Residue frames as a rotation matrix with the C-alpha (Angstrom) as fourth column:
UNK 1
-0.879 -0.455 0.139 81.87
-0.030 -0.238 -0.971 -33.92
0.475 -0.858 0.196 -7.12
UNK 2
-0.328 0.848 0.417 78.13
-0.939 -0.342 -0.043 -33.43
0.107 -0.405 0.908 -6.42
UNK 3
0.472 0.484 -0.737 77.47
-0.473 0.844 0.251 -37.10
0.743 0.230 0.628 -7.21
UNK 4
-0.338 -0.687 -0.644 80.24
0.280 0.580 -0.765 -38.21
0.899 -0.439 -0.004 -4.85
UNK 5
-0.900 0.066 0.430 78.89
-0.402 -0.507 -0.762 -36.01
0.168 -0.859 0.483 -2.03
UNK 6
0.073 0.997 -0.034 75.38
-0.952 0.079 0.297 -37.37
0.299 0.011 0.954 -2.64
UNK 7
0.325 -0.013 -0.946 76.61
-0.081 0.996 -0.042 -40.94
0.942 0.090 0.323 -2.41
UNK 8
-0.730 -0.650 -0.211 78.56
0.202 0.089 -0.975 -40.22
0.653 -0.755 0.067 0.80
UNK 9
-0.640 0.569 0.516 75.49
-0.765 -0.533 -0.361 -38.60
0.070 -0.626 0.777 2.38
UNK 10
0.372 0.818 -0.440 73.27
-0.756 0.542 0.368 -41.52
0.539 0.195 0.819 1.37
UNK 11
-0.018 -0.466 -0.884 75.77
0.202 0.865 -0.460 -44.03
0.979 -0.187 0.079 2.81
UNK 12
-0.917 -0.345 0.198 76.01
-0.088 -0.311 -0.946 -42.08
0.388 -0.885 0.255 6.10
UNK 13
-0.302 0.889 0.344 72.23
-0.949 -0.313 -0.025 -41.82
0.086 -0.334 0.939 6.45
UNK 14
0.428 0.475 -0.769 71.70
-0.449 0.850 0.275 -45.51
0.784 0.227 0.577 5.72
UNK 15
-0.485 -0.658 -0.577 74.23
0.279 0.509 -0.814 -46.39
0.829 -0.555 -0.063 8.43
UNK 16
-0.858 0.219 0.465 72.34
-0.504 -0.531 -0.681 -44.23
0.098 -0.819 0.566 10.94
UNK 17
0.117 0.990 -0.075 69.03
-0.965 0.131 0.228 -45.92
0.236 0.045 0.971 10.08
UNK 18
0.195 -0.105 -0.975 70.50
-0.090 0.988 -0.124 -49.43
0.977 0.112 0.183 10.28
UNK 19
-0.817 -0.549 -0.174 71.96
0.146 0.095 -0.985 -48.74
0.558 -0.830 0.003 13.74
UNK 20
-0.663 0.605 0.440 68.66
-0.748 -0.544 -0.379 -47.26
0.010 -0.581 0.814 14.99
UNK 21
0.207 0.844 -0.495 66.69
-0.815 0.428 0.389 -50.33
0.541 0.323 0.777 13.90
UNK 22
-0.268 -0.389 -0.881 68.53
0.043 0.909 -0.415 -52.86
0.962 -0.149 -0.227 16.08
UNK 23
0.842 0.477 0.251 67.34
-0.287 0.002 0.958 -54.04
0.457 -0.879 0.138 19.48
UNK 24
0.147 -0.776 0.613 69.74
-0.961 0.035 0.275 -54.96
-0.235 -0.629 -0.741 22.27
UNK 25
-0.602 -0.421 -0.679 71.45
-0.601 0.799 0.037 -58.33
0.527 0.430 -0.733 21.70
UNK 26
-0.952 0.211 -0.220 69.09
0.288 0.861 -0.419 -61.18
0.101 -0.462 -0.881 22.49
UNK 27
-0.473 0.808 -0.350 65.98
0.143 -0.322 -0.936 -59.00
-0.869 -0.493 0.037 22.39
UNK 28
-0.071 0.516 -0.854 64.81
-0.956 -0.279 -0.089 -59.70
-0.284 0.810 0.513 18.88
UNK 29
-0.563 -0.038 0.826 63.40
-0.036 0.999 0.021 -62.82
-0.826 -0.018 -0.564 17.36
UNK 30
-0.855 0.368 -0.364 61.89
-0.353 0.100 0.930 -64.18
0.379 0.924 0.045 14.20
UNK 31
-0.114 0.886 0.449 58.21
-0.735 0.229 -0.638 -65.10
-0.669 -0.402 0.625 14.38
UNK 32
-0.917 -0.267 -0.297 57.88
-0.395 0.719 0.572 -68.63
0.061 0.641 -0.765 13.00
UNK 33
-0.005 0.973 -0.230 54.64
-0.878 0.105 0.467 -70.30
0.478 0.204 0.854 11.91
UNK 34
-0.770 -0.041 0.637 53.49
-0.435 0.764 -0.477 -72.97
-0.467 -0.644 -0.606 14.35
UNK 35
-0.246 0.732 0.636 50.25
0.735 0.568 -0.369 -73.26
-0.631 0.377 -0.678 12.37
UNK 36
0.766 0.612 -0.197 48.79
0.315 -0.624 -0.715 -71.47
-0.561 0.486 -0.671 9.36
UNK 37
0.365 -0.597 0.715 50.86
0.863 -0.072 -0.500 -69.21
0.350 0.799 0.488 7.15
UNK 38
0.868 -0.085 0.490 53.21
-0.095 -0.995 -0.005 -66.26
0.488 -0.042 -0.872 7.52
UNK 39
0.055 -0.883 -0.466 56.41
0.941 0.202 -0.272 -65.16
0.334 -0.423 0.842 9.20
UNK 40
0.802 0.235 0.549 57.62
0.117 -0.963 0.241 -62.09
0.586 -0.129 -0.800 11.01
UNK 41
-0.361 -0.920 -0.151 59.93
0.557 -0.083 -0.827 -60.45
0.748 -0.382 0.542 13.50
UNK 42
0.837 0.538 -0.099 59.65
0.389 -0.458 0.799 -58.93
0.385 -0.708 -0.593 16.96
UNK 43
-0.332 -0.886 0.323 61.96
0.292 -0.422 -0.858 -56.30
0.897 -0.190 0.399 18.54
UNK 44
0.693 0.465 -0.550 61.88
0.650 -0.075 0.756 -55.70
0.310 -0.882 -0.354 22.31
UNK 45
-0.242 -0.772 0.588 63.44
0.391 -0.633 -0.669 -52.41
0.888 0.067 0.455 23.48
UNK 46
0.333 0.307 -0.891 63.41
0.943 -0.085 0.323 -51.73
0.023 -0.948 -0.318 27.24
UNK 47
0.094 -0.275 0.957 63.62
0.221 -0.931 -0.289 -48.05
0.971 0.239 -0.027 28.07
UNK 48
-0.721 -0.365 -0.590 64.44
0.657 -0.087 -0.749 -46.12
0.222 -0.927 0.303 31.24
UNK 49
-0.392 0.644 0.657 61.20
0.042 -0.701 0.712 -44.14
0.919 0.307 0.248 30.90
UNK 50
0.618 0.726 0.303 59.64
-0.329 -0.111 0.938 -45.25
0.714 -0.679 0.170 34.18
UNK 51
-0.263 -0.812 -0.521 62.83
0.275 0.454 -0.847 -46.02
0.925 -0.366 0.104 36.02
UNK 52
-0.614 -0.736 0.287 63.00
-0.745 0.660 0.098 -47.78
-0.261 -0.153 -0.953 38.44
UNK 53
0.095 0.666 0.740 59.99
-0.154 0.744 -0.650 -49.73
-0.984 -0.052 0.173 37.11
UNK 54
-0.527 -0.393 0.754 59.64
0.484 0.591 0.646 -51.43
-0.699 0.705 -0.121 33.73
UNK 55
0.464 0.612 -0.640 58.87
-0.388 -0.509 -0.768 -49.74
-0.796 0.605 0.001 30.40
UNK 56
-0.524 -0.604 0.600 59.38
0.260 0.558 0.788 -51.36
-0.811 0.569 -0.135 27.02
UNK 57
0.126 0.503 -0.855 58.63
-0.847 -0.395 -0.357 -50.68
-0.517 0.769 0.376 23.37
UNK 58
-0.290 -0.077 0.954 57.73
0.211 0.967 0.142 -53.70
-0.934 0.242 -0.264 21.21
UNK 59
-0.142 0.205 -0.968 57.71
-0.908 -0.417 0.045 -53.65
-0.395 0.886 0.245 17.41
UNK 60
-0.158 0.190 0.969 55.99
0.155 0.974 -0.166 -56.55
-0.975 0.124 -0.183 15.60
UNK 61
-0.224 0.045 -0.973 56.24
-0.916 -0.352 0.195 -57.02
-0.334 0.935 0.120 11.82
UNK 62
-0.078 0.245 0.966 54.54
0.091 0.967 -0.238 -59.80
-0.993 0.070 -0.098 9.85
UNK 63
-0.317 0.023 -0.948 54.40
-0.916 -0.266 0.299 -60.82
-0.245 0.964 0.105 6.18
UNK 64
-0.758 0.069 -0.648 52.87
-0.367 0.776 0.512 -63.55
0.538 0.626 -0.564 4.03
UNK 65
-0.827 0.550 0.115 49.82
0.075 0.311 -0.947 -63.62
-0.557 -0.775 -0.299 6.30
UNK 66
-0.162 0.880 0.446 46.14
0.977 0.208 -0.056 -63.79
-0.142 0.426 -0.893 5.34
UNK 67
-0.819 -0.212 0.533 45.48
0.378 -0.898 0.225 -60.43
0.431 0.386 0.816 3.58
UNK 68
-0.417 0.667 0.618 43.15
-0.447 -0.742 0.499 -57.78
0.791 -0.068 0.607 5.05
UNK 69
0.400 0.496 -0.771 42.86
0.380 0.676 0.632 -59.62
0.834 -0.545 0.081 8.36
UNK 70
0.279 -0.245 0.929 43.24
-0.783 -0.618 0.072 -58.82
0.556 -0.747 -0.364 12.02
UNK 71
0.165 -0.347 -0.923 45.37
0.422 0.871 -0.252 -60.92
0.891 -0.348 0.290 14.34
UNK 72
0.951 0.140 0.277 46.18
-0.196 -0.420 0.886 -60.61
0.240 -0.897 -0.372 18.06
UNK 73
-0.058 -0.995 -0.078 49.68
-0.132 0.085 -0.988 -60.07
0.990 -0.047 -0.136 19.47
UNK 74
0.928 0.335 0.160 50.20
-0.214 0.130 0.968 -61.67
0.304 -0.933 0.192 22.87
UNK 75
-0.152 -0.987 0.059 53.09
-0.583 0.042 -0.811 -62.21
0.798 -0.158 -0.582 25.25
UNK 76
0.862 0.306 -0.404 53.83
0.176 0.567 0.805 -64.62
0.476 -0.765 0.435 28.06
UNK 77
0.206 -0.751 0.628 56.15
-0.746 -0.536 -0.395 -63.77
0.633 -0.387 -0.671 30.91
UNK 78
0.665 -0.133 -0.735 58.20
0.435 0.869 0.236 -66.23
0.608 -0.476 0.635 32.94
UNK 79
0.845 -0.262 0.466 59.78
-0.488 -0.736 0.470 -64.86
0.220 -0.624 -0.750 36.13
UNK 80
0.525 -0.743 0.415 62.52
0.155 0.563 0.812 -67.53
-0.837 -0.362 0.411 36.08
UNK 81
0.686 -0.242 -0.687 65.07
-0.671 -0.577 -0.467 -66.03
-0.283 0.780 -0.558 33.64
UNK 82
-0.032 -0.700 0.713 66.54
-0.176 0.706 0.686 -69.21
-0.984 -0.103 -0.146 32.22
UNK 83
-0.675 -0.240 -0.698 65.71
-0.677 -0.176 0.715 -68.76
-0.294 0.955 -0.044 28.52
UNK 84
-0.865 0.482 -0.135 62.83
0.383 0.811 0.442 -71.24
0.323 0.331 -0.887 28.69
UNK 85
-0.666 0.699 0.260 59.33
-0.727 -0.687 -0.015 -69.73
0.168 -0.199 0.965 28.60
UNK 86
-0.909 0.254 -0.331 56.99
0.293 0.953 -0.072 -72.04
0.297 -0.163 -0.941 30.51
UNK 87
-0.709 0.692 -0.136 54.07
-0.253 -0.429 -0.867 -69.85
-0.658 -0.581 0.479 31.55
UNK 88
-0.611 0.585 0.533 50.72
0.769 0.597 0.227 -71.01
-0.185 0.548 -0.815 30.24
UNK 89
0.358 0.779 -0.515 49.17
0.653 -0.603 -0.459 -67.52
-0.668 -0.171 -0.724 30.50
UNK 90
-0.491 -0.419 0.764 49.25
0.849 -0.427 0.311 -65.26
0.196 0.801 0.565 27.42
UNK 91
-0.057 0.406 -0.912 48.63
0.492 -0.784 -0.379 -61.52
-0.869 -0.470 -0.155 27.94
UNK 92
0.483 0.344 0.805 47.22
0.875 -0.148 -0.461 -59.43
-0.040 0.927 -0.372 25.09
UNK 93
-0.637 -0.661 -0.395 49.31
0.549 -0.750 0.370 -56.61
-0.541 0.019 0.841 23.65
UNK 94
-0.058 0.675 -0.736 46.76
-0.400 -0.691 -0.603 -55.69
-0.915 0.259 0.310 20.99
UNK 95
0.730 0.458 0.507 45.72
0.257 0.503 -0.825 -56.16
-0.633 0.733 0.249 17.38
UNK 96
-0.533 -0.747 -0.396 47.77
-0.236 -0.319 0.918 -56.19
-0.812 0.583 -0.006 14.19
UNK 97
0.593 0.802 0.080 46.03
-0.032 0.123 -0.992 -55.82
-0.805 0.585 0.099 10.83
UNK 98
-0.388 -0.745 0.543 47.46
0.516 0.313 0.798 -56.98
-0.764 0.589 0.263 7.53
UNK 99
-0.342 0.138 -0.930 47.36
-0.634 -0.764 0.120 -55.16
-0.694 0.630 0.349 4.23
UNK 100
0.713 0.592 -0.377 46.05
-0.649 0.351 -0.675 -56.41
-0.267 0.725 0.634 0.91
UNK 101
0.228 -0.736 -0.638 49.53
-0.642 0.379 -0.666 -57.94
0.732 0.561 -0.387 0.44
UNK 102
0.727 0.150 -0.670 49.40
0.269 0.835 0.479 -59.82
0.632 -0.529 0.567 3.77
UNK 103
-0.411 -0.895 -0.172 51.92
0.623 -0.138 -0.770 -57.64
0.665 -0.424 0.614 5.65
UNK 104
0.724 0.626 0.291 51.44
0.215 -0.605 0.766 -55.67
0.656 -0.492 -0.573 8.84
UNK 105
-0.510 -0.850 -0.128 53.34
0.462 -0.146 -0.875 -53.81
0.725 -0.506 0.467 11.56
UNK 106
0.679 0.716 0.165 52.36
0.195 -0.392 0.899 -52.68
0.708 -0.578 -0.406 15.02
UNK 107
-0.525 -0.806 0.274 54.11
-0.004 -0.320 -0.948 -50.80
0.851 -0.499 0.164 17.83
UNK 108
0.610 0.696 -0.379 53.23
0.378 0.165 0.911 -51.40
0.697 -0.699 -0.162 21.46
UNK 109
-0.395 -0.650 0.649 54.32
-0.457 -0.474 -0.753 -49.69
0.797 -0.594 -0.110 24.68
UNK 110
0.480 0.478 -0.736 54.13
0.393 0.633 0.667 -51.70
0.784 -0.609 0.115 27.92
UNK 111
-0.350 -0.544 0.763 54.70
-0.534 -0.553 -0.640 -50.31
0.769 -0.631 -0.097 31.41
UNK 112
0.507 0.464 -0.726 54.66
0.296 0.698 0.652 -52.36
0.809 -0.546 0.217 34.62
UNK 113
0.387 -0.325 0.863 55.47
-0.834 -0.522 0.177 -51.80
0.393 -0.789 -0.473 38.29
UNK 114
-0.492 -0.587 0.643 56.71
-0.830 0.540 -0.142 -54.25
-0.264 -0.603 -0.753 40.92
UNK 115
0.655 -0.750 0.092 58.03
0.257 0.335 0.906 -56.92
-0.711 -0.570 0.412 40.70
UNK 116
0.463 -0.475 0.748 59.46
0.866 0.062 -0.497 -55.44
0.190 0.878 0.440 37.47
UNK 117
0.940 -0.236 -0.247 61.99
-0.105 -0.888 0.447 -53.03
-0.325 -0.394 -0.860 39.02
UNK 118
0.529 -0.785 -0.321 65.53
-0.795 -0.327 -0.511 -52.09
0.297 0.526 -0.797 37.97
UNK 119
-0.444 -0.867 0.225 67.83
-0.895 0.442 -0.063 -55.08
-0.045 -0.230 -0.972 37.70
UNK 120
0.049 0.534 0.844 65.11
-0.362 0.797 -0.483 -57.74
-0.931 -0.282 0.232 37.65
UNK 121
-0.782 -0.313 -0.539 65.46
-0.620 0.295 0.727 -60.30
-0.069 0.903 -0.425 34.85
UNK 122
0.016 0.800 0.600 62.64
-0.277 0.580 -0.766 -62.31
-0.961 -0.154 0.231 33.28
UNK 123
-0.872 -0.207 0.444 61.83
0.309 0.470 0.827 -64.29
-0.380 0.858 -0.346 30.16
UNK 124
-0.008 0.888 -0.459 59.24
-0.415 -0.421 -0.807 -63.24
-0.910 0.184 0.372 27.56
UNK 125
-0.825 -0.117 0.553 57.85
0.416 0.536 0.735 -64.81
-0.382 0.836 -0.393 24.41
UNK 126
-0.384 0.690 -0.614 55.46
-0.641 -0.678 -0.360 -63.36
-0.664 0.255 0.703 21.82
UNK 127
-0.711 0.191 0.677 52.96
0.574 0.714 0.401 -64.89
-0.407 0.674 -0.617 19.45
UNK 128
-0.650 0.561 -0.512 50.59
-0.719 -0.672 0.178 -63.61
-0.244 0.484 0.841 16.77
UNK 129
-0.824 0.410 0.390 47.34
0.361 0.912 -0.196 -65.58
-0.436 -0.021 -0.900 16.60
UNK 130
-0.097 0.920 -0.380 44.10
-0.392 -0.386 -0.835 -65.62
-0.915 0.068 0.398 14.67
UNK 131
0.489 0.411 -0.769 42.43
-0.852 0.037 -0.522 -66.94
-0.186 0.911 0.369 11.52
UNK 132
0.999 -0.050 0.022 43.97
0.052 0.988 -0.148 -70.40
-0.015 0.148 0.989 12.02
UNK 133
0.362 -0.923 0.130 47.52
0.177 -0.068 -0.982 -68.98
0.915 0.379 0.139 12.31
UNK 134
0.955 -0.250 -0.159 50.01
0.093 -0.256 0.962 -68.87
-0.282 -0.934 -0.221 15.12
UNK 135
0.373 -0.910 0.179 53.43
0.113 -0.147 -0.983 -67.27
0.921 0.387 0.047 14.72
UNK 136
0.959 -0.058 -0.276 55.73
0.279 0.069 0.958 -67.67
-0.036 -0.996 0.082 17.72
UNK 137
0.509 -0.827 0.237 58.98
-0.656 -0.551 -0.516 -65.97
0.558 0.108 -0.823 18.78
UNK 138
-0.175 -0.655 -0.735 61.91
0.408 0.631 -0.660 -67.49
0.896 -0.415 0.157 20.63
UNK 139
0.781 0.286 -0.555 62.01
0.614 -0.190 0.766 -67.04
0.114 -0.939 -0.324 24.40
UNK 140
0.069 -0.733 0.677 64.01
0.264 -0.641 -0.721 -63.87
0.962 0.229 0.149 25.25
UNK 141
0.144 -0.095 -0.985 65.54
0.989 0.028 0.142 -62.79
0.014 -0.995 0.098 28.59
UNK 142
0.322 0.116 0.940 64.94
0.284 -0.959 0.021 -59.13
0.903 0.260 -0.342 29.47
UNK 143
-0.420 -0.439 -0.794 66.63
0.905 -0.137 -0.403 -57.03
0.068 -0.888 0.455 32.16
UNK 144
0.729 0.683 0.047 64.65
0.666 -0.724 0.181 -54.06
0.158 -0.101 -0.982 33.60
UNK 145
-0.146 -0.770 0.621 66.64
0.515 -0.595 -0.617 -50.84
0.845 0.229 0.483 33.26
């Protein structure tokens, strides 16, 4: 009986953690190597923190990168929300440092005012660069809460 209850509790907790780890549909992307080595994932989670202006939490995870190295996470924003990121300007989110095994994770919070007010939609794309490597996400369309 104790074993059965333990298994049920473990299953329930794992379900809670799986649900909490998902971004809104369309706001997560693999990071694919354009040059160099590695792979990763980015999650974009808009919040209502600064409503009516824009606040977002971004989680970047990488693996199979150059070990014990620092890379830069950048984003580009396109104000035409058509799923095609065309801006040539990359804005820095910050650094991400890999472990001895070549993996790393970093959390960023971004807050912006006008024109990023409730209901506005825009496209965003992320990349991780440095040490001869570029990992790039798909273009994602975000709606300000």
